[in-house]
C-alpha positions as CSV (number, residue, x, y, z in Angstrom):
1,M,159.8,216.0,-70.6
2,L,161.3,212.5,-70.7
3,L,161.0,212.3,-66.9
4,K,157.7,213.5,-66.8
5,N,156.6,210.9,-69.3
6,I,158.0,208.2,-67.4
7,T,156.4,209.2,-63.9
8,G,152.9,209.5,-65.9
9,K,153.3,205.7,-66.8
10,I,154.2,204.6,-63.4
11,P,150.7,204.3,-62.2
12,F,149.5,202.4,-65.3
13,H,152.3,199.9,-64.8
14,L,151.6,199.6,-61.3
15,V,147.9,198.6,-61.9
16,K,148.9,196.1,-64.3
17,F,151.5,194.7,-61.9
18,I,149.1,194.5,-59.0
19,L,146.4,192.8,-61.5
20,F,148.9,190.2,-62.6
21,L,150.0,189.4,-58.9
22,T,146.1,188.9,-57.9
23,R,146.1,186.4,-60.5
24,V,148.9,184.1,-59.2
25,I,149.0,184.7,-55.2
26,P,146.1,184.3,-52.6
27,L,144.5,187.3,-50.8
28,K,146.0,186.7,-47.5
29,F,149.7,186.7,-48.9
30,S,148.9,190.1,-50.6
31,Y,148.0,191.4,-47.3
32,T,151.5,190.4,-46.1
33,L,153.1,191.8,-49.2
34,C,151.3,195.1,-48.4
35,T,152.7,195.2,-45.0
36,F,156.4,194.7,-46.4
37,I,156.0,197.2,-49.1
38,V,154.6,200.0,-46.7
39,F,157.4,199.2,-44.1
40,A,160.1,199.3,-46.8
41,G,158.3,202.4,-48.5
42,S,158.0,204.6,-45.4
43,R,161.9,204.3,-44.8
44,F,162.4,206.7,-47.7
45,K,161.6,210.6,-48.1
46,W,158.9,211.3,-50.5
47,K,156.9,214.6,-50.9
48,R,153.5,212.9,-50.4
49,K,154.8,211.3,-47.2
50,E,155.9,214.9,-45.7
51,I,152.2,216.2,-46.8
52,A,150.6,213.4,-45.0
53,L,152.7,213.9,-41.8
54,D,152.2,217.5,-42.1
55,N,148.4,216.9,-42.1
56,L,148.4,214.6,-39.2
57,K,150.6,217.0,-37.2
58,I,147.8,219.6,-37.4
59,V,144.9,217.2,-36.6
60,F,146.6,215.3,-33.9
61,P,149.3,217.7,-32.2
62,E,149.2,215.9,-29.0
63,K,150.7,212.7,-30.6
64,T,154.5,212.2,-31.0
65,K,156.1,211.9,-34.1
66,K,156.6,208.2,-34.0
67,E,152.7,207.9,-33.2
68,R,152.0,210.2,-36.3
69,N,154.3,207.9,-38.6
70,S,152.7,205.0,-37.1
71,I,149.0,206.2,-38.0
72,L,150.5,207.0,-41.7
73,R,151.7,203.4,-41.9
74,E,148.6,202.0,-40.9
75,S,146.6,203.9,-43.4
76,L,149.0,203.3,-46.4
77,R,148.7,199.5,-45.4
78,K,144.9,199.8,-45.6
79,I,144.8,201.6,-48.6
80,L,147.3,199.3,-50.6
81,K,145.1,196.4,-49.2
82,C,142.0,197.9,-50.9
83,F,143.9,198.3,-54.2
84,F,144.7,194.4,-54.1
85,E,141.2,193.6,-53.0
86,F,139.7,195.7,-56.0
87,A,142.1,193.8,-58.2
88,Y,140.8,190.5,-57.0
89,I,137.4,191.6,-57.7
90,I,138.2,192.8,-61.2
91,N,139.9,189.6,-61.9
92,G,136.8,187.7,-61.1
93,K,138.4,186.0,-58.0
94,Y,135.5,186.7,-55.7
95,T,131.8,186.2,-56.0
96,A,129.3,188.6,-54.9
97,E,128.4,186.4,-51.8
98,K,132.2,186.2,-50.9
99,I,132.3,190.1,-51.2
100,L,129.3,190.6,-48.9
101,R,131.1,188.1,-46.1
102,M,134.0,190.3,-46.2
103,A,131.9,193.7,-44.8
104,S,129.2,194.6,-42.3
105,A,127.2,197.6,-41.9
106,T,125.6,199.6,-39.1
107,G,123.0,202.5,-39.3
108,L,121.1,200.9,-42.0
109,E,117.9,202.3,-40.6
110,Y,119.2,205.7,-41.5
111,M,119.0,205.0,-45.3
112,D,115.1,205.1,-44.8
113,N,115.2,208.7,-45.6
114,L,115.8,208.1,-48.9
115,K,112.9,209.0,-51.2
116,E,113.5,206.2,-53.9
117,G,115.9,204.0,-52.0
118,K,118.6,205.1,-54.5
119,I,122.0,206.8,-53.5
120,V,124.9,208.7,-55.0
121,L,128.3,208.0,-53.5
122,I,130.7,210.8,-53.1
123,Q,134.2,210.2,-51.8
124,N,134.6,213.6,-50.1
125,Y,138.3,213.9,-49.1
126,Q,140.4,215.2,-52.1
127,S,141.1,219.2,-51.8
128,H,141.2,221.2,-54.9
129,P,142.2,225.1,-55.1
130,A,139.0,225.8,-57.0
131,G,136.8,224.2,-54.1
132,I,134.9,226.0,-51.5
133,Y,137.3,227.6,-48.8
134,I,136.0,226.7,-45.3
135,N,137.4,226.5,-41.7
136,F,138.9,223.3,-40.7
137,F,141.0,222.9,-37.5
138,N,141.6,226.6,-37.6
139,K,142.8,226.8,-41.2
140,Y,141.1,227.7,-44.4
141,V,141.1,225.0,-46.8
142,P,139.7,224.0,-50.0
143,S,136.7,221.7,-49.9
144,P,134.7,219.7,-52.7
145,A,131.3,221.9,-53.3
146,G,129.6,218.6,-54.9
147,P,127.8,217.3,-52.0
148,A,126.1,220.5,-51.0
149,L,125.4,221.3,-54.5
150,L,123.7,218.0,-55.2
151,A,121.7,218.4,-52.2
152,K,120.5,221.6,-53.2
153,R,119.6,221.0,-56.8
154,A,118.1,217.4,-56.2
155,G,116.4,218.2,-53.0
156,V,118.1,215.1,-51.1
157,P,119.4,214.4,-47.8
158,I,123.1,214.0,-47.1
159,I,123.9,210.8,-45.2
160,P,127.4,210.5,-44.4
161,A,129.4,207.3,-43.9
162,Y,132.7,205.7,-43.3
163,I,134.4,202.4,-43.5
164,C,137.1,201.0,-41.2
165,R,139.1,197.9,-41.6
166,D,139.8,195.7,-38.6
167,K,142.7,193.6,-37.6
168,D,141.0,190.6,-39.4
169,N,140.7,192.7,-42.5
170,H,136.8,192.8,-42.2
171,H,135.3,196.0,-43.4
172,K,132.9,198.0,-41.0
173,I,130.7,200.2,-42.5
174,T,129.2,202.8,-40.2
175,I,126.3,205.0,-41.7
176,L,125.6,208.2,-39.5
177,P,122.4,210.2,-39.1
178,V,121.3,212.4,-42.0
179,I,123.3,215.8,-41.7
180,P,120.7,218.6,-41.5
181,L,121.5,221.4,-43.8
182,Q,120.7,225.1,-43.3
183,H,118.4,226.9,-45.6
184,E,119.7,229.5,-47.6
185,D,118.2,231.1,-50.9
186,D,121.3,232.4,-52.2
187,P,123.0,229.3,-54.0
188,E,126.5,230.5,-53.3
189,K,125.9,231.4,-49.7
190,F,124.2,227.8,-49.4
191,I,127.0,225.7,-50.7
192,K,129.8,227.5,-48.7
193,M,127.8,227.5,-45.3
194,N,126.6,223.8,-45.8
195,T,129.7,222.6,-47.0
196,Q,131.1,223.9,-43.7
197,I,128.8,222.0,-41.8
198,L,129.7,218.8,-43.7
199,M,133.4,219.2,-42.8
200,L,132.7,220.0,-39.3
201,S,130.6,216.7,-39.1
202,M,133.8,214.9,-40.2
203,K,135.6,215.5,-37.0
204,S,132.7,215.2,-34.8
205,G,132.7,212.4,-31.9
206,K,136.1,211.5,-30.3
207,E,136.2,207.9,-31.6
208,T,134.4,208.2,-34.8
209,G,136.0,211.4,-35.8
210,I,139.6,209.9,-35.4
211,N,138.8,206.9,-37.1
212,R,137.8,208.9,-40.1
213,L,140.5,211.6,-40.1
214,R,143.3,209.0,-39.5
215,T,142.5,207.7,-43.0
216,I,141.4,211.0,-44.7
217,L,144.3,213.1,-43.7
218,S,146.8,210.6,-44.1
219,T,146.4,209.9,-47.7
220,A,148.8,212.5,-48.8
221,Y,146.7,215.2,-50.0
222,Q,147.6,218.7,-49.6
223,S,144.7,219.9,-47.5
224,W,146.5,223.0,-45.9
């Protein structure tokens, strides 16, 4: 019980520590710090690391263990950098204009499909045992039903998008065409069928699929 209480408080204290650091160090130095933390942390064995590597092995069986470890470290660095960037924003270190300069977007023309010009963002990569089980890389995995469910209830399109960070830490947002959903009167069948379509779209396209899956599958969630 004591160990559980201690581990439960770690995320809270970690957030406080990151917020403190962003008050005293510049953003570029925090990027260097992220690289060091990942370099040191990746040397240890921990459960989430093994899960991430197992996921990457399923998706990239042609790559060597060294290459998959490299993908994992790259993804962890990017995730940690995002935490620091959010902390700088929370601390008021960055104006809206400066934040906009840190990102660019392509595919904005696909947003014209929105009826009222409003969006609901759903981060669709965490699995849950209570999710909809669909085929993903020849394995049945639980996937969130939220996107398909909202699309059916509200009668709105699903527009996929993903973000990649380049070597200069600039965020490139890629907005993809609307995913055409299949009509089905039965709500349960509609959700399962179209959740399968959404998941398949995540791995479509050689370059874009790899860019998305590298981060999605190396974030240490038990997908399989």
